[in-house]
Residue, then its C-alpha position, 0 to 999 in steps of 0.5 A: x500499500x505504501x508503494x502504491x501511495x508513493x507511486x501515485x504521489x510521484x505520478x501526480x507530481x510529475x503530471x503537474x510539473x508536465x502540465x506547467x512545462x508545456x503551458x510555458x512552452x505554448x505561452x512562449x511560442x504564443x508570444x512569439x506568434x503574436x509578435x510577428x503576425x501583425x505589424x502597424x504601418x501607420x494606421x494600416x495594418x498587414x501580416x508580416x511574413x518572413x522569408x524562408x531560411x535554408x533550414x526549413x528547406x530540410x523540414x520541407x523534404x522530411x515532411x509531407x507538404x502539400x504542393x499548394x502554399x509550399x512557400x507558407x508551409x516552409x516558414x517557421x511562423x506556419x508550424x508555430x501556429x500549427x502547433x498552437x492550434x493543436x495544443x489550444x485549439x485557436x489560431x494565433x495568427x487572428x488576435x482579433x479572433x481570440x481576443x476581440x470576439x470575448x473583449x468586444x474590441x476592434x482588431x487595432x485595439x487588441x494589437x495596440x492595447x489601446x481601448x479607444x483608438x480607431x478601427x483599422x483604415x484599410x487601402x485597397x485597389x478599386x472593388x469589383x462592386x463599383x464601376x467607375x466609368x469616366x466620361x459618362x458623367x459631366x464634371x461636378x461644379x456644384x460640390x456642396x459647401x456645408x456652412x460652418x455656422x450653427x445649423x438651425x433647429x430640427x423642423x420635421x415640417x422642413x426639408x430632409x437633412x439626411x438622405x438614405x438610398x441603396x445602389x444595390x437593393x438586391x442585396x439580402x441576408x441569406x440566414x432571413x430570406x434564404x438567398x444573398x440577392x432578391x433581384x429586381x427587389x428591395x432587399x435586406x439592405x433596403x430594410x435596413x435603410x427603412x429602419x435607419x430613416x424611421x429611427x432617425x425621425x421617430x425617435x431622434x427629430x430628424x428629417x430623413x428622405x428615404x429613397x426606394x429607388x430600384x438602381x441594380x435591375x435589370x443591368x447591374x454594371x449601370x448601378x452607381x450610374x443609376x444612383x448617381x442620377x437619382x442622388x443628384x436630382x434629390x440634392x438639387x431638390x433638398x439643398x439642406x442635406x447634410x448627410x448622405x448614406x448609401x446602404x450595402x452588406x458585405x459578402x464573400x466572409x467564411x462566417x457570420x462571426x466574421x462581422x458580428x459583435x455582442x453589446x449587452x445581450x443583442x447581436x449587431x452586424x459590424x458596419x464597414x465604412x467605405x470611402x472613394x479616392x476618385x474626386x478631389x474632395x474625398x478627404x472630407x469624406x473620409x474625415x467624416x467617416x473618422x468622426x463617425x467611427x470615433x463616435x461610434x467607438x465611444x458609445x458601442x466599441x466593436x460596431x465599427x469593423x473598420x474604414x475601408x479607402x478605395x482607389x479608383x472609385x467614388x461611390x457617388x461620393x464627389x456628390x457631397x462631402x458627407x456621403x458614405x457608403x456604409x456595409x451592414x455586416x455580411x450576407x451571412x448575418x441575419x436581418x436582425x443583426x443588421x436592423x439592431x445596427x441601424x437603430x443605434x447608427x442613428x443614435x451616433x448620427x443624432x449625437x454628431x449632428x447635435x455637436x454640429 
């Protein structure tokens, strides 16, 4: 009995030591992975992939590797990340997935440790959903200047202060509608637009005009040309408009969680702000996008996914200094996720307009 008890004590002691050693190794590998996985380049964050050294070629000869992504598999970081995934069950190359999901903070907040910093500003070339066709519209000489003096109090019987429309009316939310698009109809994004408009008017007394004209059917390629014509006419009719919003949703993501944030006991679709640079006043659009994102971070951290800056695209933002494209989640979000976001975004917009 003595030897059995002693052997049991020794086994437990060795087990505890092994557990501590394994966890220490995992911690060290995690720190190495986090250090090499993200590099802050100003306001733009990107993955850093080191060059493969000769010793990794030896590993390649000894281990069965797939022909595709061979260069990636030869990197030390690849094996560190795989080891951590097997032991701990998460992807160490995605700090946002580890920290941001649980703490409800944006990607750069997880990387830099700041709870009050801005979301990512992602610079990208072009955009598959946009068609910038130079020469098909006249030069814009009627750039609308927002007066610096105090804006008069809201009068619901007066002209609208906010203009909301949808360029891609067919965009839907698959979990709710069963499909990602409802061709020729005002689908999920139109519902988001209506909720945003109605909340601004009924709850915050901000006169809002929602345009339900379909722009993406029957010729999707002319969506932005069509919506540009609509918005131009409306801005000539309503010259007191201070904010122009084109409502969309993203697509091509892997899961609903990629654009989902929990605030309290509700689920919200993350909102991506998109700014096009193909016009001379684009920095005014970007400045307002950053102002909107900053205010959202103060009130609803994690709601704004990022600000995406697109080169060679305009998104009709040349028509107004406060024109923005907002993507409410992706086609994998539910309609409720997106409309929840519309309600709180109305509150944020109200605070911004009150400040003006």
